[in-house]
DRENLOBA-812733 format. One record per atom (N, C-alpha, C): residue number from 0; atom name; x, y negated, z negated. Coordinates in Angstrom, 1 decimal. Each point is the difference from the previous one (the first is absolute). Example, Ala and Ser with C-alpha at 12.3 -4.5 7.8 and 13.67 -1.06 7.14 Angstrom:
2
lumvo num = 0, atome = N, xx = 13.2, yy = 5.7, zz = -7.8
lumvo num = 0, atome = CA, xx = -0.9, yy = -1.2, zz = 0.0
lumvo num = 0, atome = C, xx = 0.9, yy = -1.2, zz = 0.0
lumvo num = 1, atome = N, xx = -0.4, yy = -1.1, zz = 0.7
lumvo num = 1, atome = CA, xx = 0.9, yy = -1.1, zz = 0.0
lumvo num = 1, atome = C, xx = -0.8, yy = -1.1, zz = -0.8
REM end
This chain:
64
lumvo num = 0, atome = N, xx = 0.8, yy = 1.2, zz = 0.0
lumvo num = 0, atome = CA, xx = -0.8, yy = -1.2, zz = 0.0
lumvo num = 0, atome = C, xx = 0.9, yy = -1.3, zz = 0.0
lumvo num = 1, atome = N, xx = 1.0, yy = 0.0, zz = -0.8
lumvo num = 1, atome = CA, xx = 0.9, yy = -1.1, zz = -0.1
lumvo num = 1, atome = C, xx = 0.6, yy = -0.3, zz = 1.4
lumvo num = 2, atome = N, xx = 0.4, yy = 1.0, zz = 0.7
lumvo num = 2, atome = CA, xx = 0.7, yy = -0.1, zz = 1.3
lumvo num = 2, atome = C, xx = -1.0, yy = -0.6, zz = 1.0
lumvo num = 3, atome = N, xx = -1.2, yy = 0.5, zz = -0.1
lumvo num = 3, atome = CA, xx = -1.0, yy = -0.5, zz = 1.0
lumvo num = 3, atome = C, xx = -0.3, yy = -1.5, zz = -0.3
lumvo num = 4, atome = N, xx = -0.2, yy = -0.4, zz = -1.2
lumvo num = 4, atome = CA, xx = -0.3, yy = -1.4, zz = -0.4
lumvo num = 4, atome = C, xx = 1.1, yy = -0.9, zz = 0.5
lumvo num = 5, atome = N, xx = 1.3, yy = 0.5, zz = -0.2
lumvo num = 5, atome = CA, xx = 1.1, yy = -0.8, zz = 0.4
lumvo num = 5, atome = C, xx = 0.1, yy = -0.1, zz = 1.5
lumvo num = 6, atome = N, xx = -0.2, yy = 1.0, zz = 0.7
lumvo num = 6, atome = CA, xx = 0.0, yy = 0.0, zz = 1.5
lumvo num = 6, atome = C, xx = -1.1, yy = -0.9, zz = 0.5
lumvo num = 7, atome = N, xx = -1.2, yy = 0.1, zz = -0.5
lumvo num = 7, atome = CA, xx = -1.1, yy = -0.9, zz = 0.4
lumvo num = 7, atome = C, xx = 0.4, yy = -1.4, zz = -0.2
lumvo num = 8, atome = N, xx = 0.5, yy = -0.4, zz = -1.1
lumvo num = 8, atome = CA, xx = 0.4, yy = -1.3, zz = -0.3
lumvo num = 8, atome = C, xx = 1.2, yy = -0.5, zz = 0.9
lumvo num = 9, atome = N, xx = 0.9, yy = 0.9, zz = 0.2
lumvo num = 9, atome = CA, xx = 1.1, yy = -0.4, zz = 0.9
lumvo num = 9, atome = C, xx = -0.4, yy = -0.2, zz = 1.5
lumvo num = 10, atome = N, xx = -1.1, yy = 0.7, zz = 0.3
lumvo num = 10, atome = CA, xx = -0.5, yy = -0.2, zz = 1.4
lumvo num = 10, atome = C, xx = -0.9, yy = -1.2, zz = 0.1
lumvo num = 11, atome = N, xx = -0.2, yy = -0.7, zz = -1.1
lumvo num = 11, atome = CA, xx = -0.8, yy = -1.2, zz = 0.0
lumvo num = 11, atome = C, xx = -1.5, yy = 0.3, zz = 0.0
lumvo num = 12, atome = N, xx = -0.4, yy = 1.2, zz = -0.4
lumvo num = 12, atome = CA, xx = -1.4, yy = 0.3, zz = -0.1
lumvo num = 12, atome = C, xx = -0.4, yy = -0.1, zz = -1.4
lumvo num = 13, atome = N, xx = -1.3, yy = 0.3, zz = -0.2
lumvo num = 13, atome = CA, xx = -0.6, yy = -0.1, zz = -1.4
lumvo num = 13, atome = C, xx = -0.5, yy = 1.4, zz = -0.4
lumvo num = 14, atome = N, xx = 0.3, yy = 0.5, zz = -1.1
lumvo num = 14, atome = CA, xx = -0.5, yy = 1.3, zz = -0.5
lumvo num = 14, atome = C, xx = -1.3, yy = -0.3, zz = -0.7
lumvo num = 15, atome = N, xx = -1.0, yy = 0.9, zz = 0.2
lumvo num = 15, atome = CA, xx = -1.3, yy = 0.0, zz = -0.6
lumvo num = 15, atome = C, xx = -0.2, yy = 1.3, zz = -0.7
lumvo num = 16, atome = N, xx = 0.5, yy = 0.1, zz = -1.2
lumvo num = 16, atome = CA, xx = -0.2, yy = 1.3, zz = -0.8
lumvo num = 16, atome = C, xx = -1.5, yy = 0.2, zz = -0.3
lumvo num = 17, atome = N, xx = -0.5, yy = 1.2, zz = 0.2
lumvo num = 17, atome = CA, xx = -1.4, yy = 0.4, zz = -0.3
lumvo num = 17, atome = C, xx = 0.0, yy = 1.1, zz = -1.0
lumvo num = 18, atome = N, xx = -0.8, yy = -0.1, zz = -1.0
lumvo num = 18, atome = CA, xx = -0.2, yy = 1.0, zz = -1.0
lumvo num = 18, atome = C, xx = -0.3, yy = 1.3, zz = 0.6
lumvo num = 19, atome = N, xx = 0.7, yy = 1.1, zz = -0.4
lumvo num = 19, atome = CA, xx = -0.2, yy = 1.3, zz = 0.5
lumvo num = 19, atome = C, xx = -1.3, yy = 0.6, zz = -0.3
lumvo num = 20, atome = N, xx = -0.7, yy = -0.5, zz = -0.9
lumvo num = 20, atome = CA, xx = -1.4, yy = 0.5, zz = -0.4
lumvo num = 20, atome = C, xx = -1.1, yy = -0.5, zz = 0.8
lumvo num = 21, atome = N, xx = 0.3, yy = -1.0, zz = 0.9
lumvo num = 21, atome = CA, xx = -1.1, yy = -0.6, zz = 0.8
lumvo num = 21, atome = C, xx = -0.2, yy = 0.9, zz = 1.2
lumvo num = 22, atome = N, xx = -1.3, yy = 0.3, zz = 0.3
lumvo num = 22, atome = CA, xx = -0.4, yy = 0.8, zz = 1.1
lumvo num = 22, atome = C, xx = -1.2, yy = -0.5, zz = 0.8
lumvo num = 23, atome = N, xx = -0.3, yy = 0.6, zz = 1.0
lumvo num = 23, atome = CA, xx = -1.3, yy = -0.3, zz = 0.8
lumvo num = 23, atome = C, xx = 0.0, yy = -1.4, zz = 0.6
lumvo num = 24, atome = N, xx = -1.2, yy = -0.5, zz = -0.1
lumvo num = 24, atome = CA, xx = -0.3, yy = -1.3, zz = 0.6
lumvo num = 24, atome = C, xx = 0.9, yy = -1.2, zz = -0.6
lumvo num = 25, atome = N, xx = 0.3, yy = 0.1, zz = -1.3
lumvo num = 25, atome = CA, xx = 0.8, yy = -1.0, zz = -0.6
lumvo num = 25, atome = C, xx = 1.4, yy = 0.1, zz = 0.6
lumvo num = 26, atome = N, xx = 0.6, yy = 1.1, zz = 0.2
lumvo num = 26, atome = CA, xx = 1.3, yy = 0.2, zz = 0.6
lumvo num = 26, atome = C, xx = 0.0, yy = -0.5, zz = 1.4
lumvo num = 27, atome = N, xx = -1.0, yy = 0.3, zz = 0.8
lumvo num = 27, atome = CA, xx = -0.2, yy = -0.5, zz = 1.3
lumvo num = 27, atome = C, xx = 0.0, yy = -1.5, zz = 0.1
lumvo num = 28, atome = N, xx = -0.8, yy = -0.6, zz = -0.9
lumvo num = 28, atome = CA, xx = -0.1, yy = -1.5, zz = -0.1
lumvo num = 28, atome = C, xx = 1.4, yy = -0.6, zz = -0.3
lumvo num = 29, atome = N, xx = 0.6, yy = 0.5, zz = -1.0
lumvo num = 29, atome = CA, xx = 1.3, yy = -0.5, zz = -0.4
lumvo num = 29, atome = C, xx = 1.1, yy = 0.0, zz = 1.1
lumvo num = 30, atome = N, xx = 0.0, yy = 1.2, zz = 0.7
lumvo num = 30, atome = CA, xx = 0.9, yy = 0.1, zz = 1.2
lumvo num = 30, atome = C, xx = -0.3, yy = -1.0, zz = 1.1
lumvo num = 31, atome = N, xx = -1.3, yy = -0.1, zz = 0.3
lumvo num = 31, atome = CA, xx = -0.4, yy = -0.8, zz = 1.1
lumvo num = 31, atome = C, xx = 0.2, yy = -1.5, zz = -0.4
lumvo num = 32, atome = N, xx = -0.3, yy = -0.4, zz = -1.2
lumvo num = 32, atome = CA, xx = 0.2, yy = -1.4, zz = -0.4
lumvo num = 32, atome = C, xx = 1.5, yy = -0.4, zz = -0.2
lumvo num = 33, atome = N, xx = 0.8, yy = 1.0, zz = -0.2
lumvo num = 33, atome = CA, xx = 1.4, yy = -0.3, zz = -0.1
lumvo num = 33, atome = C, xx = 0.7, yy = -0.4, zz = 1.3
lumvo num = 34, atome = N, xx = -0.7, yy = 0.3, zz = 1.1
lumvo num = 34, atome = CA, xx = 0.6, yy = -0.2, zz = 1.3
lumvo num = 34, atome = C, xx = 1.3, yy = 0.8, zz = 0.2
lumvo num = 35, atome = N, xx = 0.1, yy = 1.2, zz = -0.6
lumvo num = 35, atome = CA, xx = 1.2, yy = 0.8, zz = 0.0
lumvo num = 35, atome = C, xx = 0.1, yy = 0.7, zz = 1.4
lumvo num = 36, atome = N, xx = 1.2, yy = 0.2, zz = 0.4
lumvo num = 36, atome = CA, xx = 0.3, yy = 0.7, zz = 1.3
lumvo num = 36, atome = C, xx = 0.7, yy = 1.3, zz = -0.3
lumvo num = 37, atome = N, xx = 0.6, yy = 0.1, zz = -1.1
lumvo num = 37, atome = CA, xx = 0.7, yy = 1.2, zz = -0.4
lumvo num = 37, atome = C, xx = -0.3, yy = 0.4, zz = -1.5
lumvo num = 38, atome = N, xx = 0.0, yy = 1.3, zz = -0.2
lumvo num = 38, atome = CA, xx = -0.3, yy = 0.5, zz = -1.4
lumvo num = 38, atome = C, xx = 1.1, yy = 1.0, zz = -0.4
lumvo num = 39, atome = N, xx = 0.4, yy = 0.0, zz = -1.2
lumvo num = 39, atome = CA, xx = 0.8, yy = 1.0, zz = -0.6
lumvo num = 39, atome = C, xx = -0.9, yy = 0.7, zz = -1.0
lumvo num = 40, atome = N, xx = -0.2, yy = 1.3, zz = 0.2
lumvo num = 40, atome = CA, xx = -1.0, yy = 0.7, zz = -0.8
lumvo num = 40, atome = C, xx = 0.7, yy = 1.3, zz = -0.6
lumvo num = 41, atome = N, xx = -0.2, yy = 0.2, zz = -1.3
lumvo num = 41, atome = CA, xx = 0.6, yy = 1.2, zz = -0.7
lumvo num = 41, atome = C, xx = -0.9, yy = 1.1, zz = 0.5
lumvo num = 42, atome = N, xx = 0.6, yy = 1.2, zz = 0.0
lumvo num = 42, atome = CA, xx = -0.6, yy = 1.2, zz = 0.5
lumvo num = 42, atome = C, xx = -1.3, yy = 0.3, zz = -0.9
lumvo num = 43, atome = N, xx = 0.1, yy = -0.3, zz = -1.3
lumvo num = 43, atome = CA, xx = -1.1, yy = 0.3, zz = -0.9
lumvo num = 43, atome = C, xx = -1.2, yy = -0.8, zz = 0.3
lumvo num = 44, atome = N, xx = 0.1, yy = -1.2, zz = 0.6
lumvo num = 44, atome = CA, xx = -1.1, yy = -0.9, zz = 0.3
lumvo num = 44, atome = C, xx = -0.4, yy = 0.0, zz = 1.4
lumvo num = 45, atome = N, xx = 0.6, yy = 0.8, zz = 0.8
lumvo num = 45, atome = CA, xx = -0.3, yy = 0.0, zz = 1.5
lumvo num = 45, atome = C, xx = -1.4, yy = 0.4, zz = 0.3
lumvo num = 46, atome = N, xx = -0.6, yy = 0.9, zz = -0.8
lumvo num = 46, atome = CA, xx = -1.3, yy = 0.4, zz = 0.3
lumvo num = 46, atome = C, xx = -1.0, yy = -1.1, zz = -0.1
lumvo num = 47, atome = N, xx = 0.2, yy = -0.9, zz = -1.0
lumvo num = 47, atome = CA, xx = -0.9, yy = -1.2, zz = -0.1
lumvo num = 47, atome = C, xx = 0.0, yy = -0.9, zz = 1.2
lumvo num = 48, atome = N, xx = 1.2, yy = -0.1, zz = 0.6
lumvo num = 48, atome = CA, xx = 0.2, yy = -0.9, zz = 1.2
lumvo num = 48, atome = C, xx = -0.6, yy = 0.7, zz = 1.2
lumvo num = 49, atome = N, xx = 0.2, yy = 1.3, zz = 0.1
lumvo num = 49, atome = CA, xx = -0.5, yy = 0.8, zz = 1.1
lumvo num = 49, atome = C, xx = -1.5, yy = -0.2, zz = 0.2
lumvo num = 50, atome = N, xx = -0.8, yy = -0.2, zz = -1.1
lumvo num = 50, atome = CA, xx = -1.4, yy = -0.2, zz = 0.1
lumvo num = 50, atome = C, xx = -0.4, yy = -1.3, zz = 0.5
lumvo num = 51, atome = N, xx = 0.8, yy = -1.0, zz = 0.0
lumvo num = 51, atome = CA, xx = -0.4, yy = -1.4, zz = 0.4
lumvo num = 51, atome = C, xx = 0.9, yy = -0.5, zz = 1.2
lumvo num = 52, atome = N, xx = 0.9, yy = 0.8, zz = 0.5
lumvo num = 52, atome = CA, xx = 1.0, yy = -0.6, zz = 1.0
lumvo num = 52, atome = C, xx = -0.7, yy = -0.3, zz = 1.3
lumvo num = 53, atome = N, xx = -1.1, yy = 0.7, zz = 0.3
lumvo num = 53, atome = CA, xx = -0.7, yy = -0.3, zz = 1.3
lumvo num = 53, atome = C, xx = -0.7, yy = -1.4, zz = 0.0
lumvo num = 54, atome = N, xx = -0.2, yy = -0.6, zz = -1.2
lumvo num = 54, atome = CA, xx = -0.6, yy = -1.3, zz = -0.1
lumvo num = 54, atome = C, xx = 1.0, yy = -1.1, zz = -0.2
lumvo num = 55, atome = N, xx = 1.3, yy = 0.3, zz = 0.0
lumvo num = 55, atome = CA, xx = 1.1, yy = -1.0, zz = -0.2
lumvo num = 55, atome = C, xx = 0.5, yy = -0.3, zz = 1.4
lumvo num = 56, atome = N, xx = -0.6, yy = -0.9, zz = 0.7
lumvo num = 56, atome = CA, xx = 0.3, yy = -0.2, zz = 1.4
lumvo num = 56, atome = C, xx = 1.3, yy = -0.8, zz = 0.2
lumvo num = 57, atome = N, xx = 0.5, yy = -0.7, zz = -1.1
lumvo num = 57, atome = CA, xx = 1.2, yy = -0.8, zz = 0.2
lumvo num = 57, atome = C, xx = 1.3, yy = 0.8, zz = -0.2
lumvo num = 58, atome = N, xx = -0.2, yy = 1.3, zz = -0.3
lumvo num = 58, atome = CA, xx = 1.2, yy = 0.8, zz = -0.2
lumvo num = 58, atome = C, xx = 0.3, yy = 0.9, zz = 1.2
lumvo num = 59, atome = N, xx = 1.3, yy = 0.1, zz = 0.2
lumvo num = 59, atome = CA, xx = 0.4, yy = 1.0, zz = 1.0
lumvo num = 59, atome = C, xx = 0.5, yy = 1.2, zz = -0.8
lumvo num = 60, atome = N, xx = -0.7, yy = 1.1, zz = 0.1
lumvo num = 60, atome = CA, xx = 0.3, yy = 1.1, zz = -0.9
lumvo num = 60, atome = C, xx = 0.9, yy = 1.0, zz = 0.7
lumvo num = 61, atome = N, xx = 1.1, yy = 0.3, zz = -0.6
lumvo num = 61, atome = CA, xx = 1.1, yy = 0.9, zz = 0.5
lumvo num = 61, atome = C, xx = 0.3, yy = 0.9, zz = -1.1
lumvo num = 62, atome = N, xx = 0.3, yy = 1.3, zz = 0.3
lumvo num = 62, atome = CA, xx = 0.4, yy = 0.9, zz = -1.0
lumvo num = 62, atome = C, xx = 1.5, yy = 0.3, zz = 0.2
lumvo num = 63, atome = N, xx = 0.7, yy = 0.2, zz = -1.1
lumvo num = 63, atome = CA, xx = 1.4, yy = 0.3, zz = 0.1
lumvo num = 63, atome = C, xx = 0.3, yy = 1.3, zz = -0.6
REM end
């Protein structure tokens, strides 16, 4: 997490941490309103994102 926050800052971007307990429509709204283009997601919380990713039109979803 520290490395990601440092890299985001060094790139001139803004990190928007989201509580891991948020799911569903609230998660979708937070992602959409943040105007995020990239997400870093822990494996344990990926299932919550999978449920709303089709509604997050500002994201370009890629798997690594």
